[in-house]
A tleap script that builds the chain and sets N, CA, C and O, in Angstrom:
source leaprc.protein.ff14SB
mol = sequence {
  NMET GLN ALA PHE ASP ASP ASP MET GLY LEU
  ALA GLY TRP ARG TRP LEU PHE LEU ILE GLU
  ALA LEU PRO ALA MET THR LEU GLY VAL TYR
  PHE LEU LEU ARG LEU THR ASP SER ILE GLN
  THR THR THR TRP LEU GLN PRO GLU GLU LYS
  ALA MET VAL THR ALA GLN LEU SER ALA PRO
  GLU ALA ASP ALA SER ALA GLY THR LEU LYS
  ALA ALA PHE GLN ASP TRP ARG VAL ARG VAL
  ALA SER LEU ASN TYR PHE ALA CYS ALA SER
  GLY ILE TYR GLY LEU GLY PHE TRP LEU PRO
  THR ILE ILE SER ASP MET GLY VAL LYS SER
  THR LEU GLU ILE GLY MET LEU THR ALA ILE
  CPRO
}
set mol.1.N position { -17.730 -51.324 -91.473 }
set mol.1.CA position { -17.002 -51.796 -90.326 }
set mol.1.C position { -15.848 -50.858 -89.997 }
set mol.1.O position { -15.458 -50.728 -88.837 }
set mol.2.N position { -15.314 -50.218 -91.001 }
set mol.2.CA position { -14.192 -49.314 -90.757 }
set mol.2.C position { -14.647 -47.992 -90.166 }
set mol.2.O position { -13.932 -47.394 -89.362 }
set mol.3.N position { -15.832 -47.528 -90.554 }
set mol.3.CA position { -16.306 -46.222 -90.099 }
set mol.3.C position { -16.602 -46.216 -88.600 }
set mol.3.O position { -16.363 -45.212 -87.929 }
set mol.4.N position { -17.113 -47.313 -88.075 }
set mol.4.CA position { -17.480 -47.374 -86.668 }
set mol.4.C position { -16.450 -48.107 -85.818 }
set mol.4.O position { -16.684 -48.325 -84.629 }
set mol.5.N position { -15.322 -48.490 -86.395 }
set mol.5.CA position { -14.335 -49.272 -85.659 }
set mol.5.C position { -13.819 -48.485 -84.455 }
set mol.5.O position { -13.357 -47.353 -84.595 }
set mol.6.N position { -13.902 -49.085 -83.293 }
set mol.6.CA position { -13.429 -48.558 -82.020 }
set mol.6.C position { -14.241 -47.359 -81.521 }
set mol.6.O position { -13.766 -46.617 -80.661 }
set mol.7.N position { -15.454 -47.155 -82.042 }
set mol.7.CA position { -16.351 -46.153 -81.472 }
set mol.7.C position { -16.990 -46.743 -80.225 }
set mol.7.O position { -17.474 -47.875 -80.239 }
set mol.8.N position { -16.986 -45.976 -79.163 }
set mol.8.CA position { -17.551 -46.379 -77.883 }
set mol.8.C position { -16.973 -47.713 -77.402 }
set mol.8.O position { -17.640 -48.456 -76.682 }
set mol.9.N position { -15.758 -48.011 -77.793 }
set mol.9.CA position { -15.066 -49.205 -77.325 }
set mol.9.C position { -15.467 -50.496 -78.010 }
set mol.9.O position { -15.075 -51.574 -77.564 }
set mol.10.N position { -16.248 -50.414 -79.095 }
set mol.10.CA position { -16.682 -51.618 -79.796 }
set mol.10.C position { -15.954 -51.748 -81.127 }
set mol.10.O position { -15.702 -50.757 -81.812 }
set mol.11.N position { -15.622 -52.977 -81.478 }
set mol.11.CA position { -14.985 -53.242 -82.769 }
set mol.11.C position { -16.007 -53.051 -83.883 }
set mol.11.O position { -17.214 -53.098 -83.648 }
set mol.12.N position { -15.513 -52.836 -85.085 }
set mol.12.CA position { -16.388 -52.598 -86.226 }
set mol.12.C position { -17.353 -53.735 -86.497 }
set mol.12.O position { -18.508 -53.492 -86.844 }
set mol.13.N position { -16.898 -54.979 -86.344 }
set mol.13.CA position { -17.782 -56.112 -86.600 }
set mol.13.C position { -18.903 -56.192 -85.582 }
set mol.13.O position { -19.985 -56.687 -85.898 }
set mol.14.N position { -18.667 -55.709 -84.352 }
set mol.14.CA position { -19.740 -55.699 -83.357 }
set mol.14.C position { -20.789 -54.633 -83.699 }
set mol.14.O position { -21.988 -54.842 -83.510 }
set mol.15.N position { -20.320 -53.493 -84.203 }
set mol.15.CA position { -21.247 -52.465 -84.659 }
set mol.15.C position { -22.104 -53.001 -85.803 }
set mol.15.O position { -23.296 -52.705 -85.885 }
set mol.16.N position { -21.495 -53.787 -86.679 }
set mol.16.CA position { -22.224 -54.365 -87.804 }
set mol.16.C position { -23.385 -55.217 -87.307 }
set mol.16.O position { -24.499 -55.111 -87.821 }
set mol.17.N position { -23.130 -56.066 -86.303 }
set mol.17.CA position { -24.196 -56.896 -85.755 }
set mol.17.C position { -25.272 -56.053 -85.089 }
set mol.17.O position { -26.460 -56.339 -85.243 }
set mol.18.N position { -24.881 -55.026 -84.356 }
set mol.18.CA position { -25.864 -54.177 -83.691 }
set mol.18.C position { -26.747 -53.434 -84.688 }
set mol.18.O position { -27.965 -53.368 -84.519 }
set mol.19.N position { -26.129 -52.876 -85.723 }
set mol.19.CA position { -26.885 -52.111 -86.721 }
set mol.19.C position { -27.809 -53.028 -87.514 }
set mol.19.O position { -28.937 -52.644 -87.824 }
set mol.20.N position { -27.350 -54.234 -87.849 }
set mol.20.CA position { -28.197 -55.164 -88.582 }
set mol.20.C position { -29.338 -55.699 -87.716 }
set mol.20.O position { -30.374 -56.095 -88.251 }
set mol.21.N position { -29.174 -55.722 -86.400 }
set mol.21.CA position { -30.212 -56.252 -85.514 }
set mol.21.C position { -31.327 -55.244 -85.264 }
set mol.21.O position { -32.438 -55.641 -84.912 }
set mol.22.N position { -31.066 -53.969 -85.433 }
set mol.22.CA position { -32.073 -52.953 -85.105 }
set mol.22.C position { -33.387 -53.114 -85.866 }
set mol.22.O position { -34.439 -53.060 -85.230 }
set mol.23.N position { -33.394 -53.309 -87.201 }
set mol.23.CA position { -34.691 -53.481 -87.880 }
set mol.23.C position { -35.463 -54.709 -87.396 }
set mol.23.O position { -36.680 -54.642 -87.225 }
set mol.24.N position { -34.772 -55.823 -87.173 }
set mol.24.CA position { -35.456 -57.032 -86.709 }
set mol.24.C position { -36.037 -56.834 -85.315 }
set mol.24.O position { -37.155 -57.267 -85.037 }
set mol.25.N position { -35.285 -56.186 -84.447 }
set mol.25.CA position { -35.779 -55.948 -83.097 }
set mol.25.C position { -36.956 -54.982 -83.115 }
set mol.25.O position { -37.916 -55.165 -82.366 }
set mol.26.N position { -36.896 -53.966 -83.952 }
set mol.26.CA position { -37.986 -53.001 -84.056 }
set mol.26.C position { -39.258 -53.680 -84.555 }
set mol.26.O position { -40.335 -53.464 -84.000 }
set mol.27.N position { -39.139 -54.502 -85.604 }
set mol.27.CA position { -40.307 -55.223 -86.107 }
set mol.27.C position { -40.843 -56.211 -85.073 }
set mol.27.O position { -42.056 -56.381 -84.955 }
set mol.28.N position { -39.963 -56.858 -84.332 }
set mol.28.CA position { -40.395 -57.792 -83.304 }
set mol.28.C position { -41.214 -57.114 -82.227 }
set mol.28.O position { -42.256 -57.628 -81.822 }
set mol.29.N position { -40.756 -55.973 -81.763 }
set mol.29.CA position { -41.496 -55.233 -80.732 }
set mol.29.C position { -42.816 -54.722 -81.301 }
set mol.29.O position { -43.842 -54.764 -80.622 }
set mol.30.N position { -42.796 -54.239 -82.546 }
set mol.30.CA position { -44.027 -53.743 -83.182 }
set mol.30.C position { -45.089 -54.839 -83.231 }
set mol.30.O position { -46.229 -54.617 -82.824 }
set mol.31.N position { -44.718 -56.030 -83.732 }
set mol.31.CA position { -45.689 -57.105 -83.856 }
set mol.31.C position { -46.065 -57.709 -82.505 }
set mol.31.O position { -47.174 -58.221 -82.354 }
set mol.32.N position { -45.187 -57.660 -81.541 }
set mol.32.CA position { -45.531 -58.112 -80.199 }
set mol.32.C position { -46.645 -57.238 -79.620 }
set mol.32.O position { -47.549 -57.737 -78.951 }
set mol.33.N position { -46.573 -55.943 -79.879 }
set mol.33.CA position { -47.605 -55.032 -79.391 }
set mol.33.C position { -48.852 -55.044 -80.269 }
set mol.33.O position { -49.948 -54.790 -79.770 }
set mol.34.N position { -48.715 -55.331 -81.559 }
set mol.34.CA position { -49.824 -55.259 -82.516 }
set mol.34.C position { -50.701 -56.507 -82.502 }
set mol.34.O position { -51.924 -56.402 -82.593 }
set mol.35.N position { -50.090 -57.688 -82.388 }
set mol.35.CA position { -50.867 -58.920 -82.440 }
set mol.35.C position { -51.500 -59.215 -81.081 }
set mol.35.O position { -50.909 -58.961 -80.031 }
set mol.36.N position { -52.705 -59.753 -81.128 }
set mol.36.CA position { -53.432 -60.049 -79.898 }
set mol.36.C position { -53.490 -61.555 -79.665 }
set mol.36.O position { -53.101 -62.345 -80.525 }
set mol.37.N position { -53.985 -61.938 -78.488 }
set mol.37.CA position { -54.073 -63.352 -78.139 }
set mol.37.C position { -55.389 -63.987 -78.584 }
set mol.37.O position { -55.519 -65.210 -78.547 }
set mol.38.N position { -56.342 -63.203 -78.994 }
set mol.38.CA position { -57.654 -63.728 -79.354 }
set mol.38.C position { -58.072 -63.185 -80.714 }
set mol.38.O position { -57.775 -62.042 -81.064 }
set mol.39.N position { -58.756 -64.014 -81.460 }
set mol.39.CA position { -59.252 -63.589 -82.774 }
set mol.39.C position { -60.306 -62.495 -82.617 }
set mol.39.O position { -60.374 -61.567 -83.423 }
set mol.40.N position { -61.114 -62.612 -81.589 }
set mol.40.CA position { -62.214 -61.661 -81.407 }
set mol.40.C position { -61.739 -60.257 -81.038 }
set mol.40.O position { -62.472 -59.292 -81.258 }
set mol.41.N position { -60.555 -60.119 -80.494 }
set mol.41.CA position { -60.071 -58.797 -80.087 }
set mol.41.C position { -59.172 -58.136 -81.127 }
set mol.41.O position { -58.645 -57.050 -80.885 }
set mol.42.N position { -58.994 -58.770 -82.266 }
set mol.42.CA position { -58.154 -58.159 -83.299 }
set mol.42.C position { -58.854 -56.952 -83.905 }
set mol.42.O position { -60.078 -56.929 -84.041 }
set mol.43.N position { -58.077 -55.970 -84.260 }
set mol.43.CA position { -58.637 -54.772 -84.879 }
set mol.43.C position { -58.397 -54.753 -86.383 }
set mol.43.O position { -58.976 -53.925 -87.086 }
set mol.44.N position { -57.562 -55.643 -86.885 }
set mol.44.CA position { -57.190 -55.626 -88.295 }
set mol.44.C position { -57.937 -56.664 -89.122 }
set mol.44.O position { -57.635 -56.834 -90.304 }
set mol.45.N position { -58.918 -57.372 -88.524 }
set mol.45.CA position { -59.763 -58.304 -89.261 }
set mol.45.C position { -61.194 -57.793 -89.288 }
set mol.45.O position { -61.687 -57.233 -88.309 }
set mol.46.N position { -61.856 -57.994 -90.430 }
set mol.46.CA position { -63.268 -57.659 -90.549 }
set mol.46.C position { -64.083 -58.707 -89.784 }
set mol.46.O position { -63.591 -59.815 -89.568 }
set mol.47.N position { -65.316 -58.389 -89.367 }
set mol.47.CA position { -66.131 -59.352 -88.616 }
set mol.47.C position { -66.353 -60.683 -89.356 }
set mol.47.O position { -66.330 -61.744 -88.733 }
set mol.48.N position { -66.566 -60.629 -90.667 }
set mol.48.CA position { -66.761 -61.875 -91.422 }
set mol.48.C position { -65.468 -62.690 -91.492 }
set mol.48.O position { -65.515 -63.920 -91.515 }
set mol.49.N position { -64.317 -62.019 -91.526 }
set mol.49.CA position { -63.035 -62.727 -91.502 }
set mol.49.C position { -62.801 -63.381 -90.141 }
set mol.49.O position { -62.283 -64.495 -90.063 }
set mol.50.N position { -63.181 -62.691 -89.076 }
set mol.50.CA position { -63.063 -63.274 -87.734 }
set mol.50.C position { -63.919 -64.532 -87.610 }
set mol.50.O position { -63.479 -65.538 -87.054 }
set mol.51.N position { -65.147 -64.467 -88.134 }
set mol.51.CA position { -66.051 -65.624 -88.070 }
set mol.51.C position { -65.486 -66.791 -88.880 }
set mol.51.O position { -65.562 -67.940 -88.443 }
set mol.52.N position { -64.925 -66.507 -90.046 }
set mol.52.CA position { -64.373 -67.564 -90.894 }
set mol.52.C position { -63.181 -68.247 -90.217 }
set mol.52.O position { -63.083 -69.474 -90.232 }
set mol.53.N position { -62.286 -67.471 -89.630 }
set mol.53.CA position { -61.118 -68.036 -88.960 }
set mol.53.C position { -61.538 -68.843 -87.740 }
set mol.53.O position { -60.995 -69.918 -87.484 }
set mol.54.N position { -62.500 -68.328 -86.991 }
set mol.54.CA position { -62.995 -69.047 -85.814 }
set mol.54.C position { -63.624 -70.374 -86.220 }
set mol.54.O position { -63.410 -71.387 -85.555 }
set mol.55.N position { -64.397 -70.380 -87.304 }
set mol.55.CA position { -65.025 -71.620 -87.778 }
set mol.55.C position { -63.980 -72.625 -88.241 }
set mol.55.O position { -64.115 -73.819 -87.974 }
set mol.56.N position { -62.941 -72.162 -88.930 }
set mol.56.CA position { -61.899 -73.071 -89.403 }
set mol.56.C position { -61.106 -73.660 -88.248 }
set mol.56.O position { -60.723 -74.829 -88.298 }
set mol.57.N position { -60.854 -72.877 -87.215 }
set mol.57.CA position { -60.094 -73.383 -86.080 }
set mol.57.C position { -60.911 -74.330 -85.214 }
set mol.57.O position { -60.338 -75.208 -84.568 }
set mol.58.N position { -62.234 -74.182 -85.180 }
set mol.58.CA position { -63.055 -75.045 -84.348 }
set mol.58.C position { -63.504 -76.308 -85.081 }
set mol.58.O position { -64.040 -77.218 -84.448 }
set mol.59.N position { -63.300 -76.387 -86.400 }
set mol.59.CA position { -63.697 -77.574 -87.167 }
set mol.59.C position { -62.811 -78.756 -86.793 }
set mol.59.O position { -61.597 -78.604 -86.651 }
set mol.60.N position { -63.416 -79.939 -86.630 }
set mol.60.CA position { -62.602 -81.119 -86.291 }
set mol.60.C position { -61.736 -81.547 -87.477 }
set mol.60.O position { -62.102 -81.355 -88.636 }
set mol.61.N position { -60.598 -82.120 -87.162 }
set mol.61.CA position { -59.696 -82.624 -88.196 }
set mol.61.C position { -60.299 -83.868 -88.836 }
set mol.61.O position { -60.813 -84.739 -88.134 }
set mol.62.N position { -60.243 -83.958 -90.155 }
set mol.62.CA position { -60.776 -85.121 -90.857 }
set mol.62.C position { -59.880 -86.341 -90.654 }
set mol.62.O position { -60.367 -87.446 -90.416 }
set mol.63.N position { -58.577 -86.134 -90.748 }
set mol.63.CA position { -57.629 -87.233 -90.584 }
set mol.63.C position { -56.561 -86.782 -89.596 }
set mol.63.O position { -55.808 -85.852 -89.884 }
set mol.64.N position { -56.489 -87.419 -88.453 }
set mol.64.CA position { -55.564 -86.991 -87.407 }
set mol.64.C position { -54.111 -87.204 -87.797 }
set mol.64.O position { -53.238 -86.476 -87.325 }
set mol.65.N position { -53.829 -88.194 -88.656 }
set mol.65.CA position { -52.442 -88.471 -89.037 }
set mol.65.C position { -51.986 -87.631 -90.219 }
set mol.65.O position { -50.812 -87.682 -90.587 }
set mol.66.N position { -52.888 -86.855 -90.825 }
set mol.66.CA position { -52.518 -86.092 -92.021 }
set mol.66.C position { -51.536 -84.973 -91.703 }
set mol.66.O position { -50.765 -84.571 -92.575 }
set mol.67.N position { -51.546 -84.474 -90.505 }
set mol.67.CA position { -50.682 -83.353 -90.174 }
set mol.67.C position { -49.412 -83.737 -89.440 }
set mol.67.O position { -48.772 -82.873 -88.840 }
set mol.68.N position { -49.030 -85.000 -89.467 }
set mol.68.CA position { -47.843 -85.421 -88.741 }
set mol.68.C position { -46.595 -85.282 -89.602 }
set mol.68.O position { -46.673 -85.230 -90.830 }
set mol.69.N position { -45.460 -85.224 -88.950 }
set mol.69.CA position { -44.186 -85.128 -89.656 }
set mol.69.C position { -43.908 -86.387 -90.465 }
set mol.69.O position { -43.360 -86.314 -91.565 }
set mol.70.N position { -44.280 -87.529 -89.928 }
set mol.70.CA position { -44.076 -88.791 -90.638 }
set mol.70.C position { -44.879 -88.814 -91.938 }
set mol.70.O position { -44.375 -89.245 -92.975 }
set mol.71.N position { -46.118 -88.354 -91.882 }
set mol.71.CA position { -46.953 -88.319 -93.082 }
set mol.71.C position { -46.394 -87.344 -94.112 }
set mol.71.O position { -46.498 -87.583 -95.315 }
set mol.72.N position { -45.810 -86.264 -93.652 }
set mol.72.CA position { -45.258 -85.281 -94.580 }
set mol.72.C position { -44.072 -85.857 -95.347 }
set mol.72.O position { -43.968 -85.665 -96.558 }
set mol.73.N position { -43.185 -86.555 -94.661 }
set mol.73.CA position { -41.996 -87.078 -95.331 }
set mol.73.C position { -42.255 -88.363 -96.110 }
set mol.73.O position { -41.348 -88.865 -96.773 }
set mol.74.N position { -43.449 -88.898 -96.048 }
set mol.74.CA position { -43.800 -90.021 -96.904 }
set mol.74.C position { -44.199 -89.552 -98.292 }
set mol.74.O position { -44.262 -90.354 -99.223 }
set mol.75.N position { -44.465 -88.281 -98.439 }
set mol.75.CA position { -44.824 -87.717 -99.741 }
set mol.75.C position { -43.541 -87.395 -100.505 }
set mol.75.O position { -42.654 -86.731 -99.969 }
set mol.76.N position { -43.435 -87.861 -101.755 }
set mol.76.CA position { -42.210 -87.663 -102.537 }
set mol.76.C position { -41.986 -86.185 -102.853 }
set mol.76.O position { -40.842 -85.765 -103.031 }
set mol.77.N position { -43.042 -85.399 -102.925 }
set mol.77.CA position { -42.886 -83.975 -103.244 }
set mol.77.C position { -42.179 -83.225 -102.117 }
set mol.77.O position { -41.408 -82.298 -102.364 }
set mol.78.N position { -42.449 -83.632 -100.887 }
set mol.78.CA position { -41.772 -83.011 -99.747 }
set mol.78.C position { -40.287 -83.359 -99.775 }
set mol.78.O position { -39.443 -82.512 -99.483 }
set mol.79.N position { -39.969 -84.588 -100.120 }
set mol.79.CA position { -38.562 -84.998 -100.203 }
set mol.79.C position { -37.821 -84.237 -101.298 }
set mol.79.O position { -36.691 -83.796 -101.091 }
set mol.80.N position { -38.447 -84.082 -102.453 }
set mol.80.CA position { -37.812 -83.340 -103.548 }
set mol.80.C position { -37.651 -81.870 -103.173 }
set mol.80.O position { -36.610 -81.274 -103.451 }
set mol.81.N position { -38.664 -81.279 -102.547 }
set mol.81.CA position { -38.572 -79.879 -102.129 }
set mol.81.C position { -37.491 -79.703 -101.065 }
set mol.81.O position { -36.772 -78.704 -101.078 }
set mol.82.N position { -37.366 -80.663 -100.143 }
set mol.82.CA position { -36.329 -80.596 -99.111 }
set mol.82.C position { -34.939 -80.688 -99.714 }
set mol.82.O position { -34.036 -79.949 -99.323 }
set mol.83.N position { -34.769 -81.597 -100.667 }
set mol.83.CA position { -33.477 -81.728 -101.340 }
set mol.83.C position { -33.131 -80.462 -102.122 }
set mol.83.O position { -31.982 -80.018 -102.115 }
set mol.84.N position { -34.118 -79.888 -102.790 }
set mol.84.CA position { -33.913 -78.648 -103.534 }
set mol.84.C position { -33.526 -77.511 -102.591 }
set mol.84.O position { -32.605 -76.750 -102.886 }
set mol.85.N position { -34.211 -77.393 -101.475 }
set mol.85.CA position { -33.886 -76.350 -100.511 }
set mol.85.C position { -32.480 -76.542 -99.935 }
set mol.85.O position { -31.731 -75.576 -99.786 }
set mol.86.N position { -32.127 -77.783 -99.615 }
set mol.86.CA position { -30.799 -78.064 -99.076 }
set mol.86.C position { -29.713 -77.668 -100.073 }
set mol.86.O position { -28.700 -77.083 -99.688 }
set mol.87.N position { -29.919 -77.984 -101.350 }
set mol.87.CA position { -28.927 -77.639 -102.364 }
set mol.87.C position { -28.789 -76.126 -102.519 }
set mol.87.O position { -27.678 -75.603 -102.600 }
set mol.88.N position { -29.920 -75.432 -102.560 }
set mol.88.CA position { -29.869 -73.967 -102.696 }
set mol.88.C position { -29.233 -73.318 -101.466 }
set mol.88.O position { -28.392 -72.430 -101.602 }
set mol.89.N position { -29.625 -73.752 -100.277 }
set mol.89.CA position { -29.080 -73.174 -99.051 }
set mol.89.C position { -27.588 -73.452 -98.932 }
set mol.89.O position { -26.834 -72.584 -98.491 }
set mol.90.N position { -27.154 -74.635 -99.313 }
set mol.90.CA position { -25.720 -74.958 -99.262 }
set mol.90.C position { -24.924 -74.041 -100.179 }
set mol.90.O position { -23.864 -73.543 -99.800 }
set mol.91.N position { -25.431 -73.819 -101.377 }
set mol.91.CA position { -24.751 -72.925 -102.302 }
set mol.91.C position { -24.705 -71.487 -101.821 }
set mol.91.O position { -23.675 -70.822 -101.927 }
set mol.92.N position { -25.818 -71.011 -101.295 }
set mol.92.CA position { -25.875 -69.628 -100.816 }
set mol.92.C position { -24.948 -69.426 -99.624 }
set mol.92.O position { -24.204 -68.446 -99.577 }
set mol.93.N position { -24.985 -70.348 -98.657 }
set mol.93.CA position { -24.122 -70.213 -97.486 }
set mol.93.C position { -22.655 -70.401 -97.854 }
set mol.93.O position { -21.787 -69.710 -97.320 }
set mol.94.N position { -22.376 -71.321 -98.754 }
set mol.94.CA position { -20.991 -71.495 -99.198 }
set mol.94.C position { -20.453 -70.236 -99.854 }
set mol.94.O position { -19.325 -69.820 -99.590 }
set mol.95.N position { -21.263 -69.636 -100.708 }
set mol.95.CA position { -20.851 -68.386 -101.358 }
set mol.95.C position { -20.711 -67.266 -100.339 }
set mol.95.O position { -19.740 -66.510 -100.379 }
set mol.96.N position { -21.666 -67.153 -99.430 }
set mol.96.CA position { -21.631 -66.086 -98.433 }
set mol.96.C position { -20.446 -66.191 -97.481 }
set mol.96.O position { -19.871 -65.177 -97.085 }
set mol.97.N position { -20.081 -67.417 -97.114 }
set mol.97.CA position { -18.978 -67.599 -96.176 }
set mol.97.C position { -17.609 -67.487 -96.834 }
set mol.97.O position { -16.678 -66.949 -96.235 }
set mol.98.N position { -17.475 -67.987 -98.055 }
set mol.98.CA position { -16.146 -68.087 -98.663 }
set mol.98.C position { -15.828 -66.997 -99.673 }
set mol.98.O position { -14.653 -66.773 -99.965 }
set mol.99.N position { -16.824 -66.309 -100.219 }
set mol.99.CA position { -16.542 -65.279 -101.218 }
set mol.99.C position { -15.665 -64.147 -100.686 }
set mol.99.O position { -14.770 -63.714 -101.411 }
set mol.100.N position { -15.865 -63.639 -99.463 }
set mol.100.CA position { -14.948 -62.606 -98.978 }
set mol.100.C position { -13.498 -63.095 -98.904 }
set mol.100.O position { -12.575 -62.332 -99.190 }
set mol.101.N position { -13.295 -64.340 -98.529 }
set mol.101.CA position { -11.936 -64.892 -98.485 }
set mol.101.C position { -11.353 -65.013 -99.881 }
set mol.101.O position { -10.179 -64.711 -100.095 }
set mol.102.N position { -12.162 -65.453 -100.830 }
set mol.102.CA position { -11.690 -65.585 -102.211 }
set mol.102.C position { -11.327 -64.219 -102.767 }
set mol.102.O position { -10.287 -64.072 -103.408 }
set mol.103.N position { -12.170 -63.215 -102.533 }
set mol.103.CA position { -11.891 -61.863 -103.023 }
set mol.103.C position { -10.630 -61.313 -102.363 }
set mol.103.O position { -9.810 -60.680 -103.029 }
set mol.104.N position { -10.468 -61.546 -101.072 }
set mol.104.CA position { -9.270 -61.085 -100.367 }
set mol.104.C position { -8.014 -61.757 -100.920 }
set mol.104.O position { -6.980 -61.104 -101.064 }
set mol.105.N position { -8.090 -63.053 -101.232 }
set mol.105.CA position { -6.946 -63.764 -101.797 }
set mol.105.C position { -6.598 -63.300 -103.207 }
set mol.105.O position { -5.482 -63.523 -103.677 }
set mol.106.N position { -7.545 -62.656 -103.882 }
set mol.106.CA position { -7.280 -62.141 -105.228 }
set mol.106.C position { -6.538 -60.811 -105.181 }
set mol.106.O position { -6.162 -60.282 -106.226 }
set mol.107.N position { -6.322 -60.264 -103.993 }
set mol.107.CA position { -5.520 -59.062 -103.875 }
set mol.107.C position { -6.244 -57.834 -103.356 }
set mol.107.O position { -5.601 -56.811 -103.122 }
set mol.108.N position { -7.550 -57.893 -103.165 }
set mol.108.CA position { -8.301 -56.755 -102.646 }
set mol.108.C position { -8.096 -56.726 -101.140 }
set mol.108.O position { -8.380 -57.716 -100.465 }
set mol.109.N position { -7.610 -55.618 -100.599 }
set mol.109.CA position { -7.273 -55.548 -99.177 }
set mol.109.C position { -8.229 -54.688 -98.353 }
set mol.109.O position { -8.307 -54.860 -97.137 }
set mol.110.N position { -8.945 -53.781 -98.977 }
set mol.110.CA position { -9.858 -52.906 -98.245 }
set mol.110.C position { -11.113 -53.671 -97.835 }
set mol.110.O position { -11.736 -54.345 -98.656 }
set mol.111.N position { -11.478 -53.562 -96.562 }
set mol.111.CA position { -12.669 -54.245 -96.072 }
set mol.111.C position { -13.919 -53.729 -96.773 }
set mol.111.O position { -14.829 -54.506 -97.062 }
set mol.112.N position { -13.976 -52.436 -97.047 }
set mol.112.CA position { -15.117 -51.857 -97.739 }
set mol.112.C position { -15.240 -52.413 -99.153 }
set mol.112.O position { -16.338 -52.763 -99.585 }
set mol.113.N position { -14.125 -52.498 -99.880 }
set mol.113.CA position { -14.179 -53.023 -101.249 }
set mol.113.C position { -14.561 -54.504 -101.257 }
set mol.113.O position { -15.311 -54.951 -102.124 }
set mol.114.N position { -14.045 -55.258 -100.292 }
set mol.114.CA position { -14.416 -56.671 -100.201 }
set mol.114.C position { -15.913 -56.811 -99.941 }
set mol.114.O position { -16.575 -57.650 -100.552 }
set mol.115.N position { -16.446 -55.994 -99.038 }
set mol.115.CA position { -17.869 -56.033 -98.743 }
set mol.115.C position { -18.719 -55.659 -99.939 }
set mol.115.O position { -19.746 -56.290 -100.193 }
set mol.116.N position { -18.301 -54.630 -100.685 }
set mol.116.CA position { -19.059 -54.213 -101.864 }
set mol.116.C position { -19.028 -55.267 -102.963 }
set mol.116.O position { -20.043 -55.518 -103.613 }
set mol.117.N position { -17.880 -55.879 -103.171 }
set mol.117.CA position { -17.773 -56.915 -104.177 }
set mol.117.C position { -18.522 -58.178 -103.778 }
set mol.117.O position { -19.057 -58.880 -104.636 }
set mol.118.N position { -18.562 -58.469 -102.498 }
set mol.118.CA position { -19.300 -59.631 -102.008 }
set mol.118.C position { -20.803 -59.410 -102.150 }
set mol.118.O position { -21.549 -60.367 -102.356 }
set mol.119.N position { -21.247 -58.185 -102.046 }
set mol.119.CA position { -22.671 -57.884 -102.115 }
set mol.119.C position { -23.231 -58.034 -103.522 }
set mol.119.O position { -24.442 -58.184 -103.681 }
set mol.120.N position { -22.397 -58.000 -104.536 }
set mol.120.CA position { -22.881 -58.077 -105.916 }
set mol.120.C position { -23.656 -59.377 -106.192 }
set mol.120.O position { -24.785 -59.306 -106.677 }
set mol.121.N position { -23.099 -60.542 -105.906 }
set mol.121.CA position { -23.878 -61.768 -106.202 }
set mol.121.C position { -25.072 -61.907 -105.303 }
set mol.121.O position { -25.824 -62.874 -105.421 }
savepdb mol mol.pdb
quit
């Protein structure tokens, strides 16, 4: 953030967002051009794989209610997995949001050093 601060009139944190967005945008454009709208026109599937996917998509559903959100949350395993994910995500986001402040309060003043120390965990 310090190296690009005030280059071309943008603050360092704005450069950070732009630089971090470039790989995602590049991959998005790549896959937008690479993926097709039809299974039959794909170039990255073998003919037998195309036939298998087409057969699976055209097969009728055995139980229409099996794929609903209500049916999913009636299963205890989904509830336990959701609770586990919520706990992990809360911890990760809490650490990601507050660790730079904690490190700064410990006396480290350089933005680069704070970023490097935050990246360790």
